[in-house]
N, C-alpha and C positions, 0 to 999 in steps of 0.2 A: 263906949258901946253898951247898950242896955243889957241887963241880965238875961232877958228872954232871948235876945238875938244870939248871945253867946251859947245858951243852952241848945238852941236849934242847930247852931254850927257844930257843936260837939256830937249831937245825935246823928247828923248827916255824915260827919267824918267816920263815926263808928260803923254806920251802915255800909259805907263804901269799903271800909276795911274788911268787914265781914264778907261782903260780896267778892272782893278781890281774893280773899283767902279761899273761898269756896271754888272760884274759877281755877286757882292754882292747883287745888287738890284734885279737881276733876281732870284737868289736863295731865297731871302727873300719874294718874291711875292707869295701869296697862289695860289694853283692850282684851277682854276675855276671849274674843274670837281669834285673835292672833297670838299663837303660842310664843313664848319667849325663845329667842335664838339660842340653840344649845352651844355651849363652849366646847371646842375640840379638846380632847384629852391630850395630855403631854405625849403619849405614845404615837398618836396620829400625826401630831406636829413633827415629831422626830422622824417618822417614816417619810413624810413629804420632803423634809430637808434632805434625807438620804437619797431620795429619788432625784431631786434637783442636783445634788452633788454628783450622782452617778451620770446623769445626762451631761453635765458640764465636763466631767472627766472624759467621757466618750467623745465628745466633740473635740477636745484638745488632742486626743490620740489619732484623729483622722488626719489624712494627708491628701495632697492633690493627685487625683488620677485623671484618666482621659477616657472619653467616650468616642468611639468611631461607629459608623452605621452605613448602611447601603445608601448610595446617592441615587437621585432620581434618574440620572443617565444610565445607571446600572439595572434599573428595574425592567425597562422594556416591556411594559404591560400590554397585553392583548386580551380582548374580551374573552371570557370563559376559559382562560388559561391561568393556572396558579403560578405564582412566582414567590420566591423567598425574600423576605426582608430580614436583615440581620443587624444586631447591635452588640457591641462588645465594650466592656469596661476594663481598662488596663490599669494595673497598679503603677506602671511607669510607661513611658513612651517607647515601646518596643514591639516586635513581632507584627509590624504592619508594613505594607508596601509604601514606597515613597510617594509623596503627594496626597496621601489620604487626609481629608479634613478631620480635625479633632476638636472636641469640646471638653472643657475642664469640668470635673465633678469631684465630689469629696468621697474618697475611698478609705479603706481601713476598717470597714464594718460590713454589715449586711446591706445589700443594695437591691432595690426592686426597680425593674424597668417595665413600663406599660406602653402599649401601642393602641391608639384609637384611630379607626379608619372612618372616613365619611366621603360621600359623593359616588356617583356612577354605580349605585347598588353594589358597593364593595364590601367584602367581609374579610376579617383578619382572624385567623385561627392560630392561637399560641401553641408552639411546639416544644416549649421548654418551661422550666420553673420560673415563676414570677420573681422570686427573691433568691439571690445567690450571694455567697460570701466573697469579698475581695479584701482580704485581711493584710496582705503583704504586697510589696511592690512587684513581686514576681507572679502574683495571681492574675489570671485572665478569666473573666466570666463572659459567656456567650448566650444571647437570647435570639430566638428565631420565631418568625411568624410566616404563615402561608397566606398571601394576599391574592384574592380572586375578585375581579370585577365582572359583573354580569353584562355590562354594556360599555360602549365607548364613551369617553368624556374625561373629566378631570377628577382626580381623587386627592384627598388630603390625608397624610399619615402623621399623626401627632404623637410625639414621644415624650414621656415623663420619666425622670430619673429621681429616685428617692433613696436617701440613706437612712437606715433604721438602726435603733438601738438593738443589738443582736437578740433575736428571738422574741421581740416585743413589737407592738404597734407604735411605739414612740418614735416620732420622726426627729432625726437629728438635723438633716439638711434635705431640701428638695429644690432641684433646679427648675426654673420656669420652663414650662413645656415649649417645645419648638416643633414646627410643622415642615414636612417634606411634601411638596406638591408634584404630581406627575400626571402625564397624559396616558389615557388608555386608548389603544388603537382598535379599529374595527377588526373583527375576525375575518379571514379570507373566506370567499364564498365556497371554494372547493376544499375548505379545511376538513369537512366531514369525510369527503371521498379520500383525501390524502391520508387522513387518520385511519380510515378503514383499510386502505391499501397497506399502510405501514403495519397495522396490527395483523393483517393477513400474511404479509411477508414475514413478520416475526414468528407467527404461528407455524407457517410452512417451514421456515428455516429450523425451528426447534424440532419439528417432526422429522425432517430430513436428517438433522444431526443425530437425533435419537435412533432413527432407522439405520443410519450408517454405523453407529456404534454397535447396535445389535447385530447388523450383518457382519461386521468385523469379528465380533465375538463368536457368531455361529460358524464363520469360515475357519477361524482358528480352532474351534472345537472339532470340526469335521476333519481338518488336516491332521490333527493329533490322533483322532480316532482311526483314520485309515493308516497312518504311520504305524500305530501300535498293532493294528490288525495284520499288516503285511510283514511285520518284523517277526522272523522265525529263526530258530536255532539251526545249526548245521545238521544235527541228528534228525530233526523233524523234516528237513528238506530231503535227506536220504530216504527216509521212510516213505515220504509222499512221492518220491521220484521227481523232484523239482530240478535236479541237475541233469536229467536226461538219461541217467543210468538206471536200468530196472533194478528194483530191489530184489535181493536174493534171500530166500528163506532157507535156513540150514535144514539138511535132511535129518529125519528122525533116526536115531540109532537103531540098527537092526538087532534081532536077538542073536546071542552067541551061536546057537545051533545053526541058524540060517546063514550066518556069516562064514562058518567053516565049510558048509556043504555046498554053498552056491557059488558059482563063478560069475563074475561080472563080464558080460559081453561088451566089447568096445563098441562105441557108437559109430555106426557107419555114416560117412558123409555122402550125400547124394552125388551121383555121377552126372557131370555136366556133359551133354552130348555136343560135340563140336558142330558148328553150323555147316550146312551143306555147302558143296563146292560152288554151286550157283549163287548162293547167298553171300559168299565172301566178296568183298569189293576188290576189284582188280585194279592195280596201279596202272597209270598211264593209259587208261582206256579212253577211247575216242568214240564219240557217238556216231552211229552208222548213218 
């Protein structure tokens, strides 16, 4: 190979090497617009590991519990009438009537139960706390809602049960939601009249009951008042002449001089004149 050809080959190779080095340098240089990813300190990594360990430990301490709830046959929904829907989480299978359907849940921690209603313009008002503790097998937690449908039709009640790490939002277990479907019946046409009559009857009954109680109290007070008023002592009766004997007032003592010189004349009884002879009845008299 000629000397000139070799020189050109060396020059080209050197240029390629320089260009390759520049490309590698450019690619390896960090983008100034993208800040470098910070490295977590050892304390943060330790805290994350502690949280994971705590969650794992809490999951291992849970045990199998049971969920029971109101069945659709028990709802008997009627338009514009509120009905109660109840759910209970039991630490063990007890305190329930025979034949009640049950579902398995994870207990031994803080549990939250939520109810979502849909269809037939239905609303669900929660009447209890959303989260309650079921820590032992003897614990029983109860949730209640007031379900009211504004019109007839079908409603869907969806229940979600979640087990939390106590006092936190960390979810340990969550059971897939299940739905209870029920029919809402039409409200009777005379329901308003019947409701008004029932309310009026209850009001009248309350008034009569209260009036009867007040009348009884007034009668008792009157009897006691007259009994006390008519009750008098024997001395008071003699003075007032209640026994039929006139009261006698003792005579005032006379002066000694008058008592020695005066003589008391005996009281003369009135002389009764015998009836005339003609006025006396004659025995065995016959009419002429």
